[in-house]
C-alpha positions in Angstrom: -13.3 -13.1 -76.4 -12.4 -9.3 -75.1 -12.6 -8.7 -71.4 -14.7 -5.9 -70.2 -13.2 -3.3 -68.2 -14.4 -2.8 -64.3 -16.0 0.7 -64.8 -18.5 -0.7 -67.3 -19.4 -3.7 -65.4 -19.8 -1.4 -62.4 -22.6 0.6 -64.4 -23.8 -2.3 -65.8 -24.6 -4.1 -62.6 -26.5 -1.1 -61.3 -28.9 -0.9 -64.4 -29.7 -4.3 -64.8 -30.4 -4.9 -61.1 -32.5 -1.5 -61.7 -34.2 -2.7 -64.6 -35.1 -6.4 -63.4 -36.7 -4.8 -60.2 -38.6 -1.8 -62.5 -39.5 -4.7 -65.3 -40.5 -7.7 -63.1 -42.7 -5.3 -60.7 -44.3 -3.5 -63.5 -44.9 -6.7 -65.6 -46.1 -8.5 -62.7 -48.9 -5.8 -62.2 -49.8 -5.9 -65.8 -50.7 -9.8 -64.7 -52.5 -8.7 -61.3 -54.7 -6.3 -63.1 -55.4 -9.1 -65.7 -56.4 -11.5 -63.3 -58.6 -8.9 -61.2 -55.9 -8.2 -58.3 -54.9 -4.6 -57.4 -52.2 -3.9 -59.3 -50.9 -0.8 -57.5 -50.6 -3.0 -54.4 -48.9 -6.2 -56.2 -46.3 -3.9 -57.8 -45.0 -3.0 -54.4 -45.1 -6.5 -53.3 -43.6 -7.4 -55.9 -40.4 -5.2 -55.9 -39.7 -6.0 -52.3 -39.9 -9.6 -53.4 -37.4 -9.1 -56.3 -34.9 -7.0 -54.4 -32.5 -9.8 -54.0 -33.1 -11.3 -57.4 -32.2 -8.3 -58.9 -28.8 -8.4 -57.1 -28.3 -12.0 -57.8 -29.0 -11.2 -61.5 -26.8 -8.2 -61.7 -23.7 -9.6 -60.4 -24.0 -12.6 -62.8 -25.0 -15.6 -60.4 -23.6 -16.4 -56.8 -21.0 -18.9 -58.2 -19.2 -16.2 -59.9 -18.9 -14.1 -56.8 -18.2 -16.8 -54.7 -15.3 -17.8 -56.6 -14.0 -14.3 -56.9 -13.9 -14.4 -53.0 -11.9 -17.3 -53.1 -9.3 -16.6 -55.8 -8.8 -13.2 -53.7 -8.6 -15.5 -50.0 -6.7 -18.0 -51.3 -4.7 -16.6 -53.9 -4.0 -13.2 -52.0 -5.8 -11.3 -54.7 -7.3 -8.6 -52.6 -8.0 -6.7 -55.5 -10.4 -9.0 -57.3 -12.5 -9.1 -53.4 -12.6 -5.4 -53.4 -13.7 -5.3 -57.0 -16.5 -7.9 -56.2 -17.7 -5.9 -53.1 -17.9 -2.9 -55.3 -19.8 -4.8 -58.0 -22.4 -6.1 -55.0 -22.7 -2.5 -54.1 -23.6 -1.5 -57.3 -26.2 -3.8 -57.5 -27.9 -2.9 -54.3 -28.1 0.4 -55.5 -29.8 -0.4 -58.4 -32.3 -2.3 -56.5 -32.7 0.5 -54.3 -33.3 3.0 -56.5 -35.9 0.7 -58.5 -37.5 0.0 -55.1 -37.6 4.0 -54.4 -38.9 4.6 -57.8 -41.4 1.7 -57.4 -42.6 3.3 -53.7 -42.8 6.8 -55.3 -45.1 5.4 -58.4 -47.4 3.6 -56.2 -47.2 5.7 -52.6 -48.3 2.2 -50.8 -45.9 3.1 -48.3 -48.8 5.9 -47.3 -51.5 3.5 -46.5 
């Protein structure tokens, strides 16, 4: 199996978090519409609830991140720790971008 480079993984992390947040929120809004709930309010509520799960999905689960930190600390491989921090920051950026797009679309923050 071929190893994927850091930069493609960095970009993928951003867009996976963005996609999880946007997709989960919008599909959840459809579900709330079908059940007679206010869809825009549900979309805004779901976007804040899904942020942490979007980050976890983007970095590939929590155990990979913990293993990478462990390897960096105990084996003195600081490059791995730095890469993992950058991947987490990329996922945070994707989740924040998704939440910002949802806020723009729903305008729930104005009420």
